[in-house]
C-alpha distance (Angstrom), angle and dihedral (degrees) to the residues before:
residue distance angle dihedral
M1 . . .
P2 3.76 . .
F3 3.77 120.5 .
L4 3.81 119.3 -136.4
V5 3.80 104.2 -142.6
G6 3.78 131.5 179.2
A7 3.79 120.5 -121.2
G8 3.78 91.8 -127.4
H9 3.75 122.8 -22.2
L10 3.78 109.0 -30.8
S11 3.79 118.6 -176.6
D12 3.79 117.4 -100.1
A13 3.83 88.6 -115.3
E14 3.82 91.7 55.3
M15 3.80 93.5 47.1
T16 3.82 92.0 45.7
A17 3.83 92.9 49.6
G18 3.82 92.7 50.4
S19 3.82 94.5 41.4
T20 3.79 92.6 48.2
A21 3.81 91.6 50.2
L22 3.81 91.9 50.7
K23 3.78 92.6 44.6
G24 3.79 90.1 51.3
F25 3.75 92.3 56.1
C26 3.83 98.7 35.2
G27 3.80 96.9 42.0
G28 3.79 124.9 -146.8
N29 3.78 130.8 87.7
L30 3.76 127.3 -44.6
I31 3.79 115.3 -142.3
E32 3.79 118.1 -166.1
C33 3.79 123.7 -148.9
S34 3.76 134.3 169.0
C35 3.76 135.1 -131.9
S36 3.78 85.6 -124.5
D37 3.83 88.3 68.4
S38 3.81 118.4 87.6
P39 3.80 104.2 -100.6
N40 3.82 98.1 -146.2
K41 3.80 92.3 46.0
F42 3.81 91.0 50.3
L43 3.79 94.1 45.5
K44 3.81 92.6 48.6
T45 3.80 89.0 54.0
F46 3.81 99.1 43.1
A47 3.83 104.7 25.2
K48 3.82 93.1 110.6
E49 3.83 96.8 47.6
N50 3.78 115.9 116.3
A51 3.77 96.4 -140.8
L52 3.73 145.7 105.7
F53 3.84 112.6 -99.9
Q54 3.79 126.2 -147.0
L55 3.79 114.1 -157.6
K56 3.80 112.8 -160.4
G57 3.79 119.9 -156.9
D58 3.80 134.7 25.9
P59 3.83 108.3 -36.9
A60 3.83 93.8 -163.9
H61 3.79 93.8 56.0
F62 3.80 106.4 119.1
K63 3.77 103.6 -134.4
Y64 3.78 112.2 136.6
E65 3.80 138.9 54.2
E66 3.76 87.3 -107.8
G67 3.81 91.8 54.6
S68 3.75 129.4 -118.4
W69 3.78 128.0 -22.1
L70 3.78 89.3 -107.1
E71 3.82 91.7 55.2
C72 3.82 90.8 49.7
L73 3.80 92.7 47.9
G74 3.81 87.0 54.4
A75 3.79 93.5 47.2
W76 3.81 91.0 49.9
K77 3.85 90.6 43.4
I78 3.78 91.5 -126.6
P79 3.83 113.4 167.4
V80 3.81 115.6 -118.9
I81 3.78 136.2 -157.6
L82 3.81 111.6 -159.9
M83 3.78 118.2 -144.0
A84 3.80 118.6 -153.8
T85 3.79 131.6 -176.8
P86 3.82 124.7 -151.8
S87 3.78 124.9 -133.6
T88 3.79 119.8 -105.9
Q89 3.82 86.5 -92.8
G90 3.82 89.8 56.3
Q91 3.81 96.0 -107.7
I92 3.82 121.9 139.3
S93 3.80 110.5 -132.4
G94 3.78 124.6 -128.3
A95 3.79 88.0 -99.5
A96 3.85 92.7 83.5
P97 3.82 95.8 56.6
A98 3.77 90.7 39.1
Y99 3.79 92.2 54.9
V100 3.82 91.6 45.9
A101 3.82 87.1 53.7
L102 3.83 90.8 48.2
C103 3.79 90.0 51.2
K104 3.81 88.8 53.9
E105 3.80 91.4 46.9
F106 3.81 93.7 49.8
L107 3.86 93.3 40.1
V108 3.80 91.9 -118.2
P109 3.83 110.6 168.8
L110 3.80 96.8 -119.6
I111 3.79 112.3 -160.6
G112 3.79 93.8 -175.5
V113 3.78 148.9 -73.4
V114 3.83 124.9 -82.9
Q115 3.78 122.9 -162.3
L116 3.82 114.1 -136.5
G117 3.76 111.8 -146.3
G118 3.76 130.0 -36.6
D119 3.75 128.0 85.8
W120 3.80 118.6 -45.0
D121 3.81 113.3 -128.0
S122 3.78 104.2 -169.9
E123 3.82 92.9 -174.7
K124 3.80 93.5 55.5
R125 3.81 92.2 41.7
A126 3.82 90.3 52.5
L127 3.82 91.9 49.5
D128 3.78 97.4 51.9
G129 3.80 93.2 63.7
L130 3.81 96.2 -134.3
P131 3.80 121.6 139.5
W132 3.81 94.8 -106.4
C133 3.79 118.1 -177.6
G134 3.78 96.5 -176.6
R135 3.80 142.1 -93.1
L136 3.78 133.2 -59.5
P137 3.78 116.1 -156.8
K138 3.79 112.6 -121.8
K139 3.80 94.4 -132.3
Q140 3.74 113.8 63.5
I141 3.74 99.1 -135.7
E142 3.74 120.0 160.8
D143 3.74 101.7 -129.9
S144 3.78 128.2 122.2
N145 3.84 94.9 -97.3
Y146 3.80 92.1 54.0
L147 3.79 92.3 49.0
V148 3.80 94.1 46.0
D149 3.84 93.2 47.7
S150 3.80 92.9 46.7
L151 3.77 95.3 46.0
L152 3.77 90.9 47.5
V153 3.82 91.5 52.5
V154 3.81 92.0 48.2
E155 3.80 92.3 48.2
N156 3.84 91.3 48.8
L157 3.81 90.8 49.4
K158 3.83 91.9 48.5
R159 3.80 91.4 48.2
R160 3.80 91.6 50.9
M161 3.80 91.5 46.3
K162 3.82 90.3 53.8
T163 3.80 91.5 52.3
M164 3.80 89.0 50.7
N165 3.84 91.6 50.1
F166 3.83 97.3 -118.4
């Protein structure tokens, strides 16, 4: 039951577009939750669900006695896919590497990072050392580029999940 988590605070529209695209290619249900929900309470209720989870809000925001959502996902050993958005110039902010580092710190099983929208710069993505799985176009158009990008991301995520024994 991987959680789709924003690297920083992504808008609900961005998270929904990326989550819907992944759900469409992975199949199964998509269950939404919010960082305003208590993480342990939510995980106790839905831990056995065979679904893809979309977490809206900033998962590193320390809000509860049990810590942040990211800390709880690590404690529960819940696999995570980070979603990152580029700037209008195509640059990835420092939030993506910071959230990868937080995942390592909190022992979160990080499957990989997916770029939502923007242009894909494979040279820059290779140089930053993050576990990139590809890019999903923001607009869900049914042309060959969209299908190729989406299928590539899904295949990369599945390959990484197999190596992590999920």
